[in-house]
N, C-alpha and C positions, 0 to 999 in steps of 0.2 A: 181100466177094467173093461172087458168085453161087454157088449150089449146083451141083455137078457135074450135067451133064445126065442121066447115068445114075441118079443118086440121085433127081433130081426126077421122072424117069419112074417109078421104083419107088414113090415117094410117091403119085403120081397113080393108079397102079394099085391100091395098097393102100387108100387112103382115098377114091378117086374125086375127080374134078376139083372137085366142089362142096365138098369138105371138105379141100382142100389149096390154099393160097393163097400167092402171092408178091406180091400186090398191095400197094401202099403203105398202103391203108386198114387192112387187117388187120395188117400189120407194125407200123404205128404204134400201133394199139389194144392190141397185145400186147407192146409194148416196155417198159412201165412197170408198177409196182404202187403200193401206197399209200405207199411210201417217197418217191415222186415222182422217183426216179432212173429213167433210161431208156437203152435201147440197142436198136437195131433188130435183130430176128432176120432171117434170110434167108428163112424160110418159116414159116407157121403151119398146123398140121394139127389136125383136130377128131376125136378118137378116139371110137369107139363100142363097141369090144370088146377083149378081152385079146389076141386073135390079131393085131390091128393093131399093138398096142404091141410085141409080139415082133418083127414084121416091121420096124417103125420102128427099133428099137434095133439090130437086126442090120445093116440097111442103113446106118445112120449110123455104126456101128462100122467097117464096111468102108471107108467114105470118110473116117473120122476127123472127123466133123462133130458138134458138140455137140447134145445133146438136153436141153431144159429143160421139166420138167413144170410145169403151171400149173392152179390151181383157179380162184378168182375174183379173185385179185390183191389181197386185202385186207391182206396182210402189210405190215409197216412197215419191214422191214430190207433190202429189195432182193433177197430170196431168189429171186424169179422173174424178175429182170431178165436178159436174155440178153447178158451183157457180152462174150461172144466170138462173137456171132452164132449161127448154127446154126438148129435147128428148135425152135420152141415147140410143145409138144403140149398142147392144151387138153382138159381132161377134163369140160367143162361138159355135153357130150351123153351122157356115161356117168353118168346120174343116176337109175338105177333102184334102188329098195329091193327086193332080190331075195327076202328072207325075213324075217318077224318070227315068232319062236318063243318065246312066253311060257313054255311048259313048261320050256325050257332056258335061259331068260333071255338070249337072244341075238338079234341081228339081223344079216343079211348085206346089205351095201350096196356099190354102186359108188362110186368116189371123188368123182364129181361131184354126189352128193346134197347138198343144202343142209342145214346143221345144223338150221335152223328147220323145214324140211319134215320131217325125220326126227322131231323132237320132236313135231310135230302128229300124225304117223302113229302114234307110240308111245302117245300120250296115251289113245287109245280102248282100249288094252290094259292101261292102268294102270301103264305103265312110262315111264322116260325114260333118255336117255344123258347122264350127268352133265356132260361138258365143255360149257360154255356161254359162249363168247367174246361180248363185247359186239357183235361183228359177226355173231352167229348167224343173223339173217335173210338174210344175203348170202354168208357164207363156206361153203366146202365141207368135207365130212368129210375128203377127201384133203388139203386144206390144213391142217386141224386136226391130222391125223396127221403131216404133213411137219414142222410146227413145234412139235408137242406143245402146241398152243394149248389153253388151259383156260378160265379165267373165274372168277367169284366162287364157284361151288359146289365148286371144287377143295379148299377148306379142309376140307371134310367128306368128299367123295366121290372126290377124286383127279383126275389129269390123264388125257389119252388113253392114256398108258402103262399106267395102272392099270385102264383100262376097255376094253381091246381084247384079244380072245382070239387072233386069228390074222389073217394076211394072205396074199394071193396077189399076186405081184409078178414083175417082170422085171428082172434084174440088168443091169449095163452090158455084160456079155458077150452079151446077147440071150437068155440062158437063163431059163426060167420056174421058179419054185419057190414052194412053200407053206411057211409057218412058223406056229408056234402050234398051237392045239387048238380043238376045239369044247366043251371042258370047262373048268370054273373052276379045276381043278388040273392041273398037268402038270410032270413032271420028266424030260424026255426031251431031252437035249442042250443046246446053247447056246440062249439066248433071243434069237433073231433078230428076233422081233416087236418087242420093246422097243428093239432096236438100230436098226431101220428108222425107228421113230417118233422124230421129232426130227432125222432126218438130212437134211432139206431137199432130198430128191430127188437127193442126191449118191451114193447107194449103189444104189438100185433105184427103179423106177416101180411104185407100188401100183395094182393094178387091181381089187382087191376086199378088203373088210375085214369081219371077223366081230367084232361089237361086243358087249361085256358090258352087259346092261341092269340097271337098278335099279328096284324097285317105287316108284311115286310116293307119297310120304307124303300122308296125307289132310288134314293141318293145317299151316298156315304162319303165323308171326307176325313182324311187322316192327317193329323198334325204331330210334329215332334218338336218339343221345346227343351233346350238344354240350359242349365243354370250353373252358376259359379259354385254353389254349395247346396247341401240338402235342405237347409233351413229356408233358403230362397224358394226352392221348389215346393216345399211344404206350404209356405205362405201363398204361393201361386194356386195350389189346390184349393185352399180356403177361399181365395178370390173367385175362382171359377165356379165353385159350388154356391157362392153367395149371390150370383146374378141369375136372371130368370131362365136362361137356356141351359138345359141339362144335357151334358154329353152322354153318348151311349157307352163310352169307355173312357176311363181316366186312370192310367197306370203310372205308378211311381217306380223309378229304378235309381238306387243310390250309386255313388262313385265306385264303391268296391265291386258291386255287381257289374257295372259298365266295364271296368278294367278286366274282370274275369272273362266276360263275354268277348271282349276285344282280343284278349290273349288266346282265347280258345279258337280263334280263326274267324271272328266276325269282322271282316275288313270294313264293313259299313257301320260298325258300332262306334259312335263318337266317344271320346274320352272327355268327361266333364265332371263337375261336382255332383250333378244329379240330372235326371232326365224325366220328362213326362211324355207319355204317349197318349194322345187324345183323339177320340173318334166322335164325329157328329153325324147323325143321320136325320133324314127328313125328306120332304118333297121339293122338287126343283124351284118352286116359287119362294120357298121360305129358307132353303138351306144356306144360300150365301149370307143372309143377314145373321143366321145362327152361328155360322163359322166366324164371322166378324166379331160377334159378341164374345165368343169363347177366346178368340185371339187377343182381344183387348184385355180380357181378364188375365190371360197368361203372361202378358207383358208386365214388367214391373222390375223392382229392384232385384238384381242378380241375373236377369235373363241374358244369355249369351247368343242364342240363335233360335229362331222359330221358323220351321219349314213345313210346307204343306205338300203332300204327294199329289202329283198330277195324273198319274197312271197307276194301274194295278201293280205293275212291276215296282214302281216307286213306293207304293204302300207296303209291299212285301219287304223292301229294303229298309224302310223305316221301322218295321216291326222286328228286324233281325236281332236286335239286342235282347228283346224279351224272349224270343224263341231259343236263343243260344244259352240262356242262363242255366237250365237244368243240367245239360251235359257238362257245362263248364264247372259247376259245383261238384259234380260226381268225380271229376278228375282230381279234385283237391281232397274231398272227404266222402268216401263211400258211405260213411255212417253219419251223414249230416242230420241235424235235428231241424225238422221243417215245421214251423208253427205259424198259425195265422191268427193274429190278434186284431181287435177292433177298438177304436176310440172315436168319439165325436170328431167330425172333420176339423173343427176349429182347434182341436188338441193335437193335431198331427205334428206341428212344429216341436212342442216339448217331447212328443213320443220319439221322433227320429233323433232329436238331440240326446235324449236320455239313453237310447239304444247305443249311440256312439260312446257315451261315457261308460256304459256297462261293458262294452267290448274292450275298452282300455283297462277298466278295473279288473276284469277277469282274464285279460290277455287271451281272448278267444276271437277268432275271425268271425264276423257277422255280416251277412249279405241281406239287405233289406229291399224288398220290392213288393208290388201288389196293387190292389184295387183301391187306390187312394181316394177316389170319389166317394166311397163308402166309409173311409177311415179304416179299411181292412188291409193291413200290411202283412206280408209273409216275411217272418223273421227267421232266417236260416243260419243256425250256428254250425260252423264247419270245423269240428275237432279233428285233428290229424293223428293223435296217438292217445294212449290211455290217460296220461296226465291231463291233456286238453279235454278229454271226455268228462273227467271229474269236474274240471273248472266249468265246462259248458253246462253241466247239470245245475251247478250253483248259480250260474248266470241266468239260466232259464227261469228259475224261481224269482230272481230279481226282475226279469222282464215282465213276468205276470204281475208282480206286485206294482211295478210302474204303471202297467196298463190299467189295473183296477184303480190306482190313485188318480188316473186321468178320466175316470168315469167310463172306462171301457169294459170289455169282456173278453173271455178266454178264446173264443173262436167265432169266426164269421161264416165259415163254410166247410171246414174240415170235420167239425164235430169234436166230441170228447173222447169216446172210446176208452182205451186203456191209458193212453199217454197222458191225458190231462185230468183223469178222474180224481187224483189226489189233490188237485188244485181247486176243485169245485167249491169248497168252503170259503175260498178267497172271494169268489164271485157272487155266491148266494148265501143268504143268512140261514140259520138253522131252521126257522119256521118254513121257509120256502122249500128247502130240501125235504123236510118232512112231508109237506103237501105232495111233492113229487113222488116220494115213496108210497104215499097213500094211493096216488093215481096208478102207479105201477102194480100195487097189490090188487086193485080193482080189475085191471086188464089181465093180470098174470099172477093169480093168487099163489101158485106154487113156485114161482120164480124160475121157470124153465126157459124163458125166452132170452137168449143172449146174456146169460149171467156174467157178472163181473165187469159190466160196462157202464159208463156214463155216471151213475150215482155212486158216491163214495160210501 
């Protein structure tokens, strides 16, 4: 259904005709994300400041028209797909780094700033923002906050929730508000900052973020450990995380993934039962002992080889398997199902073993890799035809049931969106879901912000 003429007139006035479009080209371009699901919006607007977002939400609320916030569309759960039409608001033009304040270890940015651009700007000051999704060259800070997207460094430094001090946002009522602080400590009321992070644009639209910065360590060492089987590698992860030194990355790659990456042209990719990629950072006087502690924990039953890179080139070679995985999987299954589940680290062995059993039970190829130091594994089901797609859907339900039985949860960094929405009752009891619905109603009483996402 076309937008009401009065609303369209308001949007043209607020954004200007050059930044407000109902043309098919823009509607199609902003109809989908990396989940490959799609649904056409009625209009697309390109925001440039906070005042425009206020006016947008108030106008859409008046006409009961959905508003869907969008960064760069790299999410894999359908979280930015406009399933009920409405207005997609792209933040790609709100991409200014407003302030870098090394003295107070913070940066203030607009939501459209790319993660990679921020990291480069911070490097000259000797700082970084810890969240580093694999898509960091292309994903936006606003998107990272919306889904609490993290990456390998989360194991040591935490997710966006632990690295964001405050936010400026507009609720579904059209009211602006600030939450959080400019300080590293704060005990003043409810923590709305952490509530908004991970809410997938269903509570408010973030227009500015105050980010907590971390000094960049001067040293980094990369190790690669191969194991005879996945269970040996999973036990090694538990040993590494049980000793005092915390790695800044601890990645798990199973044998199916290694073979795929090797066959795809990764000459440096080893063939083994499983592999761990481990990074340790720190200062020169403490780094050698930290590396030794991690190496001792990595050694144990099933270890085949433990290598440490001596140069930047060797580091890149050791990471070649991890980088080759995505293109390798696409060659087998353009319609791969990409999930990220989480269990307590000590439960990784039964998780990886259970996934192998489900792969055999449903006769579906499954590739498992990911951020093992957090217990956060990416479970990729690779159906190649319609029959396998049907079996993969049944297998996925069993994977989630397995994860919940191991005291885990549905997502560590991808979020819920459309894809996992129906499985939320597995992870959360009815009373918890009802409290979440009550929170949603307080922020967005008319339900116009990103409808059809997250809550079942």
